[in-house]
Jmol script that loads the backbone (N, CA, C; Angstrom):
load data "model"
ATOM      1  N   UNK A   1      -7.371 -21.618 -17.463  1.00  0.00           N
ATOM      2  CA  UNK A   1      -7.033 -23.035 -17.492  1.00  0.00           C
ATOM      3  C   UNK A   1      -8.051 -23.755 -18.369  1.00  0.00           C
ATOM      4  N   UNK A   2      -7.535 -24.516 -19.298  1.00  0.00           N
ATOM      5  CA  UNK A   2      -8.394 -25.245 -20.232  1.00  0.00           C
ATOM      6  C   UNK A   2      -7.820 -26.634 -20.436  1.00  0.00           C
ATOM      7  N   UNK A   3      -8.686 -27.641 -20.465  1.00  0.00           N
ATOM      8  CA  UNK A   3      -8.255 -29.014 -20.705  1.00  0.00           C
ATOM      9  C   UNK A   3      -9.341 -29.720 -21.508  1.00  0.00           C
ATOM     10  N   UNK A   4      -8.934 -30.787 -22.193  1.00  0.00           N
ATOM     11  CA  UNK A   4      -9.916 -31.505 -23.007  1.00  0.00           C
ATOM     12  C   UNK A   4      -9.712 -33.011 -22.890  1.00  0.00           C
ATOM     13  N   UNK A   5     -10.724 -33.749 -23.334  1.00  0.00           N
ATOM     14  CA  UNK A   5     -10.654 -35.204 -23.388  1.00  0.00           C
ATOM     15  C   UNK A   5     -11.407 -35.663 -24.626  1.00  0.00           C
ATOM     16  N   UNK A   6     -10.891 -36.708 -25.262  1.00  0.00           N
ATOM     17  CA  UNK A   6     -11.501 -37.246 -26.473  1.00  0.00           C
ATOM     18  C   UNK A   6     -11.681 -38.751 -26.295  1.00  0.00           C
ATOM     19  N   UNK A   7     -12.844 -39.239 -26.673  1.00  0.00           N
ATOM     20  CA  UNK A   7     -13.063 -40.687 -26.730  1.00  0.00           C
ATOM     21  C   UNK A   7     -13.467 -41.024 -28.154  1.00  0.00           C
ATOM     22  N   UNK A   8     -12.712 -41.903 -28.753  1.00  0.00           N
ATOM     23  CA  UNK A   8     -12.957 -42.244 -30.154  1.00  0.00           C
ATOM     24  C   UNK A   8     -13.674 -43.585 -30.276  1.00  0.00           C
ATOM     25  N   UNK A   9     -14.358 -43.740 -31.381  1.00  0.00           N
ATOM     26  CA  UNK A   9     -15.086 -44.957 -31.772  1.00  0.00           C
ATOM     27  C   UNK A   9     -15.997 -45.485 -30.663  1.00  0.00           C
ATOM     28  N   UNK A  10     -16.844 -44.620 -30.148  1.00  0.00           N
ATOM     29  CA  UNK A  10     -17.881 -45.040 -29.203  1.00  0.00           C
ATOM     30  C   UNK A  10     -18.956 -45.744 -30.023  1.00  0.00           C
ATOM     31  N   UNK A  11     -19.386 -46.912 -29.588  1.00  0.00           N
ATOM     32  CA  UNK A  11     -20.337 -47.697 -30.358  1.00  0.00           C
ATOM     33  C   UNK A  11     -21.770 -47.194 -30.181  1.00  0.00           C
ATOM     34  N   UNK A  12     -22.020 -45.963 -30.599  1.00  0.00           N
ATOM     35  CA  UNK A  12     -23.354 -45.397 -30.591  1.00  0.00           C
ATOM     36  C   UNK A  12     -23.405 -44.336 -31.675  1.00  0.00           C
ATOM     37  N   UNK A  13     -24.572 -44.158 -32.260  1.00  0.00           N
ATOM     38  CA  UNK A  13     -24.667 -43.224 -33.374  1.00  0.00           C
ATOM     39  C   UNK A  13     -24.499 -41.783 -32.891  1.00  0.00           C
ATOM     40  N   UNK A  14     -23.883 -40.934 -33.718  1.00  0.00           N
ATOM     41  CA  UNK A  14     -23.664 -39.540 -33.329  1.00  0.00           C
ATOM     42  C   UNK A  14     -24.975 -38.788 -33.088  1.00  0.00           C
ATOM     43  N   UNK A  15     -25.981 -39.142 -33.826  1.00  0.00           N
ATOM     44  CA  UNK A  15     -27.279 -38.466 -33.687  1.00  0.00           C
ATOM     45  C   UNK A  15     -27.850 -38.644 -32.277  1.00  0.00           C
ATOM     46  N   UNK A  16     -27.719 -39.840 -31.723  1.00  0.00           N
ATOM     47  CA  UNK A  16     -28.210 -40.113 -30.366  1.00  0.00           C
ATOM     48  C   UNK A  16     -27.313 -39.461 -29.313  1.00  0.00           C
ATOM     49  N   UNK A  17     -26.012 -39.438 -29.584  1.00  0.00           N
ATOM     50  CA  UNK A  17     -25.074 -38.844 -28.623  1.00  0.00           C
ATOM     51  C   UNK A  17     -25.252 -37.327 -28.545  1.00  0.00           C
ATOM     52  N   UNK A  18     -25.549 -36.700 -29.670  1.00  0.00           N
ATOM     53  CA  UNK A  18     -25.690 -35.234 -29.699  1.00  0.00           C
ATOM     54  C   UNK A  18     -26.868 -34.760 -28.857  1.00  0.00           C
ATOM     55  N   UNK A  19     -27.906 -35.578 -28.733  1.00  0.00           N
ATOM     56  CA  UNK A  19     -29.053 -35.210 -27.901  1.00  0.00           C
ATOM     57  C   UNK A  19     -28.631 -34.995 -26.453  1.00  0.00           C
ATOM     58  N   UNK A  20     -27.703 -35.805 -25.971  1.00  0.00           N
ATOM     59  CA  UNK A  20     -27.235 -35.702 -24.587  1.00  0.00           C
ATOM     60  C   UNK A  20     -26.192 -34.601 -24.443  1.00  0.00           C
ATOM     61  N   UNK A  21     -25.296 -34.488 -25.414  1.00  0.00           N
ATOM     62  CA  UNK A  21     -24.235 -33.482 -25.349  1.00  0.00           C
ATOM     63  C   UNK A  21     -24.821 -32.070 -25.352  1.00  0.00           C
ATOM     64  N   UNK A  22     -25.912 -31.871 -26.076  1.00  0.00           N
ATOM     65  CA  UNK A  22     -26.550 -30.553 -26.129  1.00  0.00           C
ATOM     66  C   UNK A  22     -27.075 -30.118 -24.761  1.00  0.00           C
ATOM     67  N   UNK A  23     -27.371 -31.079 -23.896  1.00  0.00           N
ATOM     68  CA  UNK A  23     -27.893 -30.758 -22.563  1.00  0.00           C
ATOM     69  C   UNK A  23     -26.825 -30.162 -21.647  1.00  0.00           C
ATOM     70  N   UNK A  24     -25.557 -30.545 -21.843  1.00  0.00           N
ATOM     71  CA  UNK A  24     -24.511 -30.129 -20.896  1.00  0.00           C
ATOM     72  C   UNK A  24     -23.630 -29.005 -21.410  1.00  0.00           C
ATOM     73  N   UNK A  25     -23.723 -28.668 -22.674  1.00  0.00           N
ATOM     74  CA  UNK A  25     -22.841 -27.646 -23.249  1.00  0.00           C
ATOM     75  C   UNK A  25     -23.076 -26.297 -22.577  1.00  0.00           C
ATOM     76  N   UNK A  26     -21.992 -25.670 -22.065  1.00  0.00           N
ATOM     77  CA  UNK A  26     -22.070 -24.363 -21.428  1.00  0.00           C
ATOM     78  C   UNK A  26     -22.449 -24.397 -19.957  1.00  0.00           C
ATOM     79  N   UNK A  27     -22.645 -25.565 -19.382  1.00  0.00           N
ATOM     80  CA  UNK A  27     -23.049 -25.692 -17.981  1.00  0.00           C
ATOM     81  C   UNK A  27     -21.815 -25.882 -17.087  1.00  0.00           C
ATOM     82  N   UNK A  28     -21.937 -25.535 -15.807  1.00  0.00           N
ATOM     83  CA  UNK A  28     -20.859 -25.868 -14.856  1.00  0.00           C
ATOM     84  C   UNK A  28     -20.707 -27.387 -14.743  1.00  0.00           C
ATOM     85  N   UNK A  29     -19.510 -27.829 -14.402  1.00  0.00           N
ATOM     86  CA  UNK A  29     -19.209 -29.259 -14.393  1.00  0.00           C
ATOM     87  C   UNK A  29     -20.087 -30.030 -13.404  1.00  0.00           C
ATOM     88  N   UNK A  30     -20.310 -29.467 -12.220  1.00  0.00           N
ATOM     89  CA  UNK A  30     -21.148 -30.146 -11.232  1.00  0.00           C
ATOM     90  C   UNK A  30     -22.575 -30.346 -11.721  1.00  0.00           C
ATOM     91  N   UNK A  31     -23.112 -29.317 -12.358  1.00  0.00           N
ATOM     92  CA  UNK A  31     -24.470 -29.412 -12.905  1.00  0.00           C
ATOM     93  C   UNK A  31     -24.516 -30.395 -14.068  1.00  0.00           C
ATOM     94  N   UNK A  32     -23.467 -30.406 -14.890  1.00  0.00           N
ATOM     95  CA  UNK A  32     -23.408 -31.331 -16.024  1.00  0.00           C
ATOM     96  C   UNK A  32     -23.392 -32.782 -15.542  1.00  0.00           C
ATOM     97  N   UNK A  33     -22.623 -33.063 -14.474  1.00  0.00           N
ATOM     98  CA  UNK A  33     -22.603 -34.427 -13.931  1.00  0.00           C
ATOM     99  C   UNK A  33     -23.975 -34.838 -13.415  1.00  0.00           C
ATOM    100  N   UNK A  34     -24.682 -33.929 -12.766  1.00  0.00           N
ATOM    101  CA  UNK A  34     -26.007 -34.283 -12.247  1.00  0.00           C
ATOM    102  C   UNK A  34     -26.997 -34.497 -13.385  1.00  0.00           C
ATOM    103  N   UNK A  35     -26.898 -33.723 -14.457  1.00  0.00           N
ATOM    104  CA  UNK A  35     -27.771 -33.928 -15.613  1.00  0.00           C
ATOM    105  C   UNK A  35     -27.513 -35.300 -16.223  1.00  0.00           C
ATOM    106  N   UNK A  36     -26.250 -35.658 -16.361  1.00  0.00           N
ATOM    107  CA  UNK A  36     -25.896 -36.949 -16.957  1.00  0.00           C
ATOM    108  C   UNK A  36     -26.295 -38.115 -16.061  1.00  0.00           C
ATOM    109  N   UNK A  37     -26.184 -37.911 -14.757  1.00  0.00           N
ATOM    110  CA  UNK A  37     -26.518 -38.991 -13.824  1.00  0.00           C
ATOM    111  C   UNK A  37     -27.999 -39.364 -13.891  1.00  0.00           C
ATOM    112  N   UNK A  38     -28.857 -38.368 -14.055  1.00  0.00           N
ATOM    113  CA  UNK A  38     -30.287 -38.626 -14.038  1.00  0.00           C
ATOM    114  C   UNK A  38     -30.904 -38.715 -15.431  1.00  0.00           C
ATOM    115  N   UNK A  39     -30.078 -38.726 -16.462  1.00  0.00           N
ATOM    116  CA  UNK A  39     -30.576 -38.863 -17.827  1.00  0.00           C
ATOM    117  C   UNK A  39     -30.900 -40.331 -18.114  1.00  0.00           C
ATOM    118  N   UNK A  40     -31.967 -40.558 -18.846  1.00  0.00           N
ATOM    119  CA  UNK A  40     -32.368 -41.927 -19.188  1.00  0.00           C
ATOM    120  C   UNK A  40     -31.661 -42.443 -20.440  1.00  0.00           C
ATOM    121  N   UNK A  41     -30.974 -41.576 -21.142  1.00  0.00           N
ATOM    122  CA  UNK A  41     -30.307 -41.962 -22.388  1.00  0.00           C
ATOM    123  C   UNK A  41     -29.076 -42.817 -22.101  1.00  0.00           C
ATOM    124  N   UNK A  42     -28.836 -43.800 -22.940  1.00  0.00           N
ATOM    125  CA  UNK A  42     -27.678 -44.668 -22.785  1.00  0.00           C
ATOM    126  C   UNK A  42     -26.370 -43.956 -23.045  1.00  0.00           C
ATOM    127  N   UNK A  43     -26.412 -42.909 -23.865  1.00  0.00           N
ATOM    128  CA  UNK A  43     -25.200 -42.162 -24.196  1.00  0.00           C
ATOM    129  C   UNK A  43     -24.667 -41.379 -23.006  1.00  0.00           C
ATOM    130  N   UNK A  44     -25.498 -41.136 -22.011  1.00  0.00           N
ATOM    131  CA  UNK A  44     -25.092 -40.332 -20.850  1.00  0.00           C
ATOM    132  C   UNK A  44     -23.930 -40.982 -20.103  1.00  0.00           C
ATOM    133  N   UNK A  45     -23.891 -42.300 -20.069  1.00  0.00           N
ATOM    134  CA  UNK A  45     -22.822 -42.995 -19.348  1.00  0.00           C
ATOM    135  C   UNK A  45     -21.469 -42.765 -20.024  1.00  0.00           C
ATOM    136  N   UNK A  46     -21.417 -42.869 -21.352  1.00  0.00           N
ATOM    137  CA  UNK A  46     -20.175 -42.654 -22.087  1.00  0.00           C
ATOM    138  C   UNK A  46     -19.723 -41.202 -21.999  1.00  0.00           C
ATOM    139  N   UNK A  47     -20.662 -40.272 -22.110  1.00  0.00           N
ATOM    140  CA  UNK A  47     -20.324 -38.851 -22.053  1.00  0.00           C
ATOM    141  C   UNK A  47     -19.847 -38.471 -20.658  1.00  0.00           C
ATOM    142  N   UNK A  48     -20.417 -39.105 -19.640  1.00  0.00           N
ATOM    143  CA  UNK A  48     -19.982 -38.861 -18.271  1.00  0.00           C
ATOM    144  C   UNK A  48     -18.523 -39.285 -18.075  1.00  0.00           C
ATOM    145  N   UNK A  49     -18.135 -40.391 -18.684  1.00  0.00           N
ATOM    146  CA  UNK A  49     -16.747 -40.850 -18.597  1.00  0.00           C
ATOM    147  C   UNK A  49     -15.791 -39.850 -19.243  1.00  0.00           C
ATOM    148  N   UNK A  50     -16.190 -39.310 -20.394  1.00  0.00           N
ATOM    149  CA  UNK A  50     -15.338 -38.341 -21.090  1.00  0.00           C
ATOM    150  C   UNK A  50     -15.223 -37.055 -20.273  1.00  0.00           C
ATOM    151  N   UNK A  51     -16.343 -36.623 -19.683  1.00  0.00           N
ATOM    152  CA  UNK A  51     -16.327 -35.414 -18.855  1.00  0.00           C
ATOM    153  C   UNK A  51     -15.446 -35.604 -17.623  1.00  0.00           C
ATOM    154  N   UNK A  52     -15.524 -36.753 -17.002  1.00  0.00           N
ATOM    155  CA  UNK A  52     -14.678 -37.056 -15.847  1.00  0.00           C
ATOM    156  C   UNK A  52     -13.197 -37.035 -16.240  1.00  0.00           C
ATOM    157  N   UNK A  53     -12.891 -37.556 -17.421  1.00  0.00           N
ATOM    158  CA  UNK A  53     -11.521 -37.545 -17.908  1.00  0.00           C
ATOM    159  C   UNK A  53     -11.033 -36.127 -18.181  1.00  0.00           C
ATOM    160  N   UNK A  54     -11.907 -35.275 -18.716  1.00  0.00           N
ATOM    161  CA  UNK A  54     -11.528 -33.883 -18.990  1.00  0.00           C
ATOM    162  C   UNK A  54     -11.243 -33.134 -17.694  1.00  0.00           C
ATOM    163  N   UNK A  55     -12.043 -33.372 -16.659  1.00  0.00           N
ATOM    164  CA  UNK A  55     -11.820 -32.732 -15.358  1.00  0.00           C
ATOM    165  C   UNK A  55     -10.510 -33.223 -14.751  1.00  0.00           C
ATOM    166  N   UNK A  56     -10.250 -34.512 -14.879  1.00  0.00           N
ATOM    167  CA  UNK A  56      -9.002 -35.071 -14.371  1.00  0.00           C
ATOM    168  C   UNK A  56      -7.794 -34.500 -15.119  1.00  0.00           C
ATOM    169  N   UNK A  57      -7.933 -34.324 -16.435  1.00  0.00           N
ATOM    170  CA  UNK A  57      -6.853 -33.719 -17.224  1.00  0.00           C
ATOM    171  C   UNK A  57      -6.596 -32.284 -16.791  1.00  0.00           C
ATOM    172  N   UNK A  58      -7.658 -31.546 -16.460  1.00  0.00           N
ATOM    173  CA  UNK A  58      -7.496 -30.172 -15.981  1.00  0.00           C
ATOM    174  C   UNK A  58      -6.766 -30.159 -14.640  1.00  0.00           C
ATOM    175  N   UNK A  59      -7.094 -31.107 -13.771  1.00  0.00           N
ATOM    176  CA  UNK A  59      -6.437 -31.204 -12.473  1.00  0.00           C
ATOM    177  C   UNK A  59      -4.942 -31.499 -12.646  1.00  0.00           C
ATOM    178  N   UNK A  60      -4.620 -32.430 -13.530  1.00  0.00           N
ATOM    179  CA  UNK A  60      -3.219 -32.786 -13.780  1.00  0.00           C
ATOM    180  C   UNK A  60      -2.449 -31.622 -14.407  1.00  0.00           C
ATOM    181  N   UNK A  61      -3.111 -30.908 -15.311  1.00  0.00           N
ATOM    182  CA  UNK A  61      -2.473 -29.763 -15.977  1.00  0.00           C
ATOM    183  C   UNK A  61      -2.165 -28.654 -14.975  1.00  0.00           C
ATOM    184  N   UNK A  62      -3.101 -28.410 -14.051  1.00  0.00           N
ATOM    185  CA  UNK A  62      -2.890 -27.383 -13.027  1.00  0.00           C
ATOM    186  C   UNK A  62      -1.797 -27.805 -12.056  1.00  0.00           C
ATOM    187  N   UNK A  63      -1.760 -29.081 -11.729  1.00  0.00           N
ATOM    188  CA  UNK A  63      -0.737 -29.577 -10.819  1.00  0.00           C
ATOM    189  C   UNK A  63       0.654 -29.477 -11.442  1.00  0.00           C
ATOM    190  N   UNK A  64       0.753 -29.751 -12.734  1.00  0.00           N
ATOM    191  CA  UNK A  64       2.046 -29.670 -13.419  1.00  0.00           C
ATOM    192  C   UNK A  64       2.531 -28.224 -13.518  1.00  0.00           C
ATOM    193  N   UNK A  65       1.590 -27.284 -13.630  1.00  0.00           N
ATOM    194  CA  UNK A  65       1.963 -25.871 -13.730  1.00  0.00           C
ATOM    195  C   UNK A  65       2.024 -25.190 -12.369  1.00  0.00           C
ATOM    196  N   UNK A  66       1.802 -25.960 -11.302  1.00  0.00           N
ATOM    197  CA  UNK A  66       1.822 -25.448  -9.925  1.00  0.00           C
ATOM    198  C   UNK A  66       0.809 -24.317  -9.743  1.00  0.00           C
ATOM    199  N   UNK A  67      -0.365 -24.481 -10.324  1.00  0.00           N
ATOM    200  CA  UNK A  67      -1.444 -23.511 -10.180  1.00  0.00           C
ATOM    201  C   UNK A  67      -2.529 -24.092  -9.279  1.00  0.00           C
ATOM    202  N   UNK A  68      -3.367 -23.197  -8.767  1.00  0.00           N
ATOM    203  CA  UNK A  68      -4.502 -23.635  -7.956  1.00  0.00           C
ATOM    204  C   UNK A  68      -5.704 -23.827  -8.869  1.00  0.00           C
ATOM    205  N   UNK A  69      -6.417 -24.934  -8.694  1.00  0.00           N
ATOM    206  CA  UNK A  69      -7.598 -25.208  -9.514  1.00  0.00           C
ATOM    207  C   UNK A  69      -8.765 -25.535  -8.606  1.00  0.00           C
ATOM    208  N   UNK A  70      -9.825 -24.743  -8.722  1.00  0.00           N
ATOM    209  CA  UNK A  70     -11.065 -25.027  -8.013  1.00  0.00           C
ATOM    210  C   UNK A  70     -12.000 -25.697  -9.006  1.00  0.00           C
ATOM    211  N   UNK A  71     -12.303 -26.971  -8.776  1.00  0.00           N
ATOM    212  CA  UNK A  71     -13.114 -27.729  -9.723  1.00  0.00           C
ATOM    213  C   UNK A  71     -14.545 -27.224  -9.804  1.00  0.00           C
ATOM    214  N   UNK A  72     -14.994 -26.468  -8.795  1.00  0.00           N
ATOM    215  CA  UNK A  72     -16.336 -25.899  -8.840  1.00  0.00           C
ATOM    216  C   UNK A  72     -16.429 -24.766  -9.858  1.00  0.00           C
ATOM    217  N   UNK A  73     -15.283 -24.190 -10.218  1.00  0.00           N
ATOM    218  CA  UNK A  73     -15.269 -23.102 -11.198  1.00  0.00           C
ATOM    219  C   UNK A  73     -15.180 -23.594 -12.633  1.00  0.00           C
ATOM    220  N   UNK A  74     -14.935 -24.890 -12.826  1.00  0.00           N
ATOM    221  CA  UNK A  74     -14.846 -25.427 -14.184  1.00  0.00           C
ATOM    222  C   UNK A  74     -16.224 -25.485 -14.829  1.00  0.00           C
ATOM    223  N   UNK A  75     -16.262 -25.227 -16.128  1.00  0.00           N
ATOM    224  CA  UNK A  75     -17.504 -25.372 -16.879  1.00  0.00           C
ATOM    225  C   UNK A  75     -17.201 -26.009 -18.228  1.00  0.00           C
ATOM    226  N   UNK A  76     -18.218 -26.600 -18.833  1.00  0.00           N
ATOM    227  CA  UNK A  76     -18.073 -27.260 -20.121  1.00  0.00           C
ATOM    228  C   UNK A  76     -18.042 -26.173 -21.192  1.00  0.00           C
ATOM    229  N   UNK A  77     -16.870 -25.931 -21.739  1.00  0.00           N
ATOM    230  CA  UNK A  77     -16.724 -24.874 -22.736  1.00  0.00           C
ATOM    231  C   UNK A  77     -17.288 -25.336 -24.083  1.00  0.00           C
ATOM    232  N   UNK A  78     -16.795 -26.451 -24.581  1.00  0.00           N
ATOM    233  CA  UNK A  78     -17.340 -27.029 -25.806  1.00  0.00           C
ATOM    234  C   UNK A  78     -17.516 -28.521 -25.628  1.00  0.00           C
ATOM    235  N   UNK A  79     -18.509 -29.046 -26.298  1.00  0.00           N
ATOM    236  CA  UNK A  79     -18.756 -30.485 -26.302  1.00  0.00           C
ATOM    237  C   UNK A  79     -19.266 -30.839 -27.688  1.00  0.00           C
ATOM    238  N   UNK A  80     -18.508 -31.649 -28.404  1.00  0.00           N
ATOM    239  CA  UNK A  80     -18.887 -32.007 -29.764  1.00  0.00           C
ATOM    240  C   UNK A  80     -18.896 -33.509 -29.942  1.00  0.00           C
ATOM    241  N   UNK A  81     -19.733 -33.947 -30.862  1.00  0.00           N
ATOM    242  CA  UNK A  81     -19.790 -35.358 -31.236  1.00  0.00           C
ATOM    243  C   UNK A  81     -19.656 -35.417 -32.752  1.00  0.00           C
ATOM    244  N   UNK A  82     -18.621 -36.097 -33.230  1.00  0.00           N
ATOM    245  CA  UNK A  82     -18.392 -36.259 -34.659  1.00  0.00           C
ATOM    246  C   UNK A  82     -18.602 -37.715 -35.039  1.00  0.00           C
ATOM    247  N   UNK A  83     -18.825 -37.927 -36.319  1.00  0.00           N
ATOM    248  CA  UNK A  83     -19.058 -39.282 -36.802  1.00  0.00           C
ATOM    249  C   UNK A  83     -17.733 -40.029 -36.939  1.00  0.00           C
ATOM    250  N   UNK A  84     -17.686 -41.235 -36.422  1.00  0.00           N
ATOM    251  CA  UNK A  84     -16.518 -42.086 -36.578  1.00  0.00           C
ATOM    252  C   UNK A  84     -16.689 -42.985 -37.784  1.00  0.00           C
ATOM    253  N   UNK A  85     -15.735 -43.848 -38.016  1.00  0.00           N
ATOM    254  CA  UNK A  85     -15.843 -44.760 -39.149  1.00  0.00           C
ATOM    255  C   UNK A  85     -16.861 -45.857 -38.821  1.00  0.00           C
ATOM    256  N   UNK A  86     -17.788 -46.133 -39.734  1.00  0.00           N
ATOM    257  CA  UNK A  86     -18.810 -47.140 -39.453  1.00  0.00           C
ATOM    258  C   UNK A  86     -18.244 -48.554 -39.545  1.00  0.00           C
ATOM    259  N   UNK A  87     -18.806 -49.438 -38.734  1.00  0.00           N
ATOM    260  CA  UNK A  87     -18.463 -50.851 -38.825  1.00  0.00           C
ATOM    261  C   UNK A  87     -19.364 -51.456 -39.893  1.00  0.00           C
ATOM    262  N   UNK A  88     -18.769 -52.097 -40.884  1.00  0.00           N
ATOM    263  CA  UNK A  88     -19.550 -52.640 -41.998  1.00  0.00           C
ATOM    264  C   UNK A  88     -19.815 -54.115 -41.758  1.00  0.00           C
ATOM    265  N   UNK A  89     -21.089 -54.462 -41.704  1.00  0.00           N
ATOM    266  CA  UNK A  89     -21.522 -55.836 -41.473  1.00  0.00           C
ATOM    267  C   UNK A  89     -22.514 -56.222 -42.563  1.00  0.00           C
ATOM    268  N   UNK A  90     -22.789 -57.504 -42.684  1.00  0.00           N
ATOM    269  CA  UNK A  90     -23.760 -57.981 -43.655  1.00  0.00           C
ATOM    270  C   UNK A  90     -24.790 -58.852 -42.968  1.00  0.00           C
ATOM    271  N   UNK A  91     -26.024 -58.763 -43.461  1.00  0.00           N
ATOM    272  CA  UNK A  91     -27.125 -59.530 -42.893  1.00  0.00           C
ATOM    273  C   UNK A  91     -27.746 -60.381 -44.005  1.00  0.00           C
ATOM    274  N   UNK A  92     -28.077 -61.618 -43.727  1.00  0.00           N
ATOM    275  CA  UNK A  92     -28.674 -62.459 -44.769  1.00  0.00           C
ATOM    276  C   UNK A  92     -30.026 -61.908 -45.220  1.00  0.00           C
ATOM    277  N   UNK A  93     -30.277 -62.026 -46.506  1.00  0.00           N
ATOM    278  CA  UNK A  93     -31.535 -61.562 -47.077  1.00  0.00           C
ATOM    279  C   UNK A  93     -32.136 -62.687 -47.928  1.00  0.00           C
ATOM    280  N   UNK A  94     -33.227 -62.395 -48.565  1.00  0.00           N
ATOM    281  CA  UNK A  94     -33.944 -63.403 -49.349  1.00  0.00           C
ATOM    282  C   UNK A  94     -33.127 -63.881 -50.548  1.00  0.00           C
ATOM    283  N   UNK A  95     -33.342 -65.107 -50.948  1.00  0.00           N
ATOM    284  CA  UNK A  95     -32.766 -65.735 -52.134  1.00  0.00           C
ATOM    285  C   UNK A  95     -31.228 -65.736 -52.110  1.00  0.00           C
ATOM    286  N   UNK A  96     -30.648 -65.934 -50.943  1.00  0.00           N
ATOM    287  CA  UNK A  96     -29.201 -66.078 -50.827  1.00  0.00           C
ATOM    288  C   UNK A  96     -28.415 -64.790 -50.925  1.00  0.00           C
ATOM    289  N   UNK A  97     -29.072 -63.676 -50.872  1.00  0.00           N
ATOM    290  CA  UNK A  97     -28.382 -62.393 -50.953  1.00  0.00           C
ATOM    291  C   UNK A  97     -27.909 -61.939 -49.565  1.00  0.00           C
ATOM    292  N   UNK A  98     -27.100 -60.902 -49.553  1.00  0.00           N
ATOM    293  CA  UNK A  98     -26.662 -60.293 -48.295  1.00  0.00           C
ATOM    294  C   UNK A  98     -26.859 -58.786 -48.406  1.00  0.00           C
ATOM    295  N   UNK A  99     -27.443 -58.183 -47.377  1.00  0.00           N
ATOM    296  CA  UNK A  99     -27.638 -56.733 -47.374  1.00  0.00           C
ATOM    297  C   UNK A  99     -26.638 -56.100 -46.402  1.00  0.00           C
ATOM    298  N   UNK A 100     -26.046 -54.984 -46.818  1.00  0.00           N
ATOM    299  CA  UNK A 100     -25.064 -54.341 -45.932  1.00  0.00           C
ATOM    300  C   UNK A 100     -25.742 -53.618 -44.773  1.00  0.00           C
ATOM    301  N   UNK A 101     -25.073 -53.654 -43.629  1.00  0.00           N
ATOM    302  CA  UNK A 101     -25.512 -52.944 -42.422  1.00  0.00           C
ATOM    303  C   UNK A 101     -24.353 -52.070 -41.970  1.00  0.00           C
ATOM    304  N   UNK A 102     -24.615 -50.786 -41.714  1.00  0.00           N
ATOM    305  CA  UNK A 102     -23.592 -49.888 -41.179  1.00  0.00           C
ATOM    306  C   UNK A 102     -23.887 -49.632 -39.708  1.00  0.00           C
ATOM    307  N   UNK A 103     -22.957 -50.013 -38.860  1.00  0.00           N
ATOM    308  CA  UNK A 103     -23.094 -49.755 -37.433  1.00  0.00           C
ATOM    309  C   UNK A 103     -22.277 -48.507 -37.127  1.00  0.00           C
ATOM    310  N   UNK A 104     -22.957 -47.423 -36.782  1.00  0.00           N
ATOM    311  CA  UNK A 104     -22.317 -46.124 -36.638  1.00  0.00           C
ATOM    312  C   UNK A 104     -21.522 -46.005 -35.342  1.00  0.00           C
ATOM    313  N   UNK A 105     -20.429 -45.246 -35.419  1.00  0.00           N
ATOM    314  CA  UNK A 105     -19.607 -44.953 -34.251  1.00  0.00           C
ATOM    315  C   UNK A 105     -19.452 -43.439 -34.126  1.00  0.00           C
ATOM    316  N   UNK A 106     -19.009 -42.987 -32.958  1.00  0.00           N
ATOM    317  CA  UNK A 106     -18.893 -41.556 -32.679  1.00  0.00           C
ATOM    318  C   UNK A 106     -17.534 -41.232 -32.062  1.00  0.00           C
ATOM    319  N   UNK A 107     -17.118 -39.990 -32.260  1.00  0.00           N
ATOM    320  CA  UNK A 107     -15.958 -39.434 -31.574  1.00  0.00           C
ATOM    321  C   UNK A 107     -16.482 -38.300 -30.685  1.00  0.00           C
ATOM    322  N   UNK A 108     -16.251 -38.406 -29.370  1.00  0.00           N
ATOM    323  CA  UNK A 108     -16.738 -37.402 -28.418  1.00  0.00           C
ATOM    324  C   UNK A 108     -15.557 -36.564 -27.944  1.00  0.00           C
ATOM    325  N   UNK A 109     -15.712 -35.233 -27.985  1.00  0.00           N
ATOM    326  CA  UNK A 109     -14.663 -34.312 -27.524  1.00  0.00           C
ATOM    327  C   UNK A 109     -15.301 -33.304 -26.584  1.00  0.00           C
ATOM    328  N   UNK A 110     -14.753 -33.206 -25.363  1.00  0.00           N
ATOM    329  CA  UNK A 110     -15.252 -32.262 -24.367  1.00  0.00           C
ATOM    330  C   UNK A 110     -14.088 -31.401 -23.895  1.00  0.00           C
ATOM    331  N   UNK A 111     -14.321 -30.076 -23.886  1.00  0.00           N
ATOM    332  CA  UNK A 111     -13.328 -29.126 -23.403  1.00  0.00           C
ATOM    333  C   UNK A 111     -13.906 -28.439 -22.176  1.00  0.00           C
ATOM    334  N   UNK A 112     -13.152 -28.477 -21.062  1.00  0.00           N
ATOM    335  CA  UNK A 112     -13.570 -27.766 -19.848  1.00  0.00           C
ATOM    336  C   UNK A 112     -12.605 -26.619 -19.611  1.00  0.00           C
ATOM    337  N   UNK A 113     -13.136 -25.520 -19.083  1.00  0.00           N
ATOM    338  CA  UNK A 113     -12.318 -24.346 -18.817  1.00  0.00           C
ATOM    339  C   UNK A 113     -12.846 -23.661 -17.575  1.00  0.00           C
ATOM    340  N   UNK A 114     -11.990 -22.852 -16.947  1.00  0.00           N
ATOM    341  CA  UNK A 114     -12.435 -22.092 -15.788  1.00  0.00           C
ATOM    342  C   UNK A 114     -13.298 -20.930 -16.249  1.00  0.00           C
ATOM    343  N   UNK A 115     -14.195 -20.503 -15.384  1.00  0.00           N
ATOM    344  CA  UNK A 115     -15.089 -19.389 -15.708  1.00  0.00           C
ATOM    345  C   UNK A 115     -14.263 -18.111 -15.796  1.00  0.00           C
ATOM    346  N   UNK A 116     -14.554 -17.314 -16.791  1.00  0.00           N
ATOM    347  CA  UNK A 116     -13.896 -16.012 -16.925  1.00  0.00           C
ATOM    348  C   UNK A 116     -14.716 -14.968 -16.184  1.00  0.00           C
ATOM    349  N   UNK A 117     -14.119 -14.245 -15.269  1.00  0.00           N
ATOM    350  CA  UNK A 117     -14.862 -13.270 -14.461  1.00  0.00           C
ATOM    351  C   UNK A 117     -14.861 -11.916 -15.123  1.00  0.00           C
TER     352      UNK A 117
END
end "model"
wireframe off; spacefill off
backbone 0.3
color backbone group
């Protein structure tokens, strides 16, 4: 059983999000939630939402196929953070000029699967 969840255009840079995603990749879902809960990084809250959605998608998929799913057996198979389209803004500069500012966004994808014995 495998399920995934994607959250697009998260208003945080991919570089900061990858620091948190690297902590949970390959871990059981329960352990991943506890790591995210006690992480001081701001990205942990967004990644926790995506992980919760992936677990819920796995539950719905198992229910539709009339299979039994033990959520304790789920683990984070893959977790990736890709760069989204940047928000382009301008900031006033000296002598009436404007300097461009790129506000980075991220696409988070988490795949959960049951442990293979």
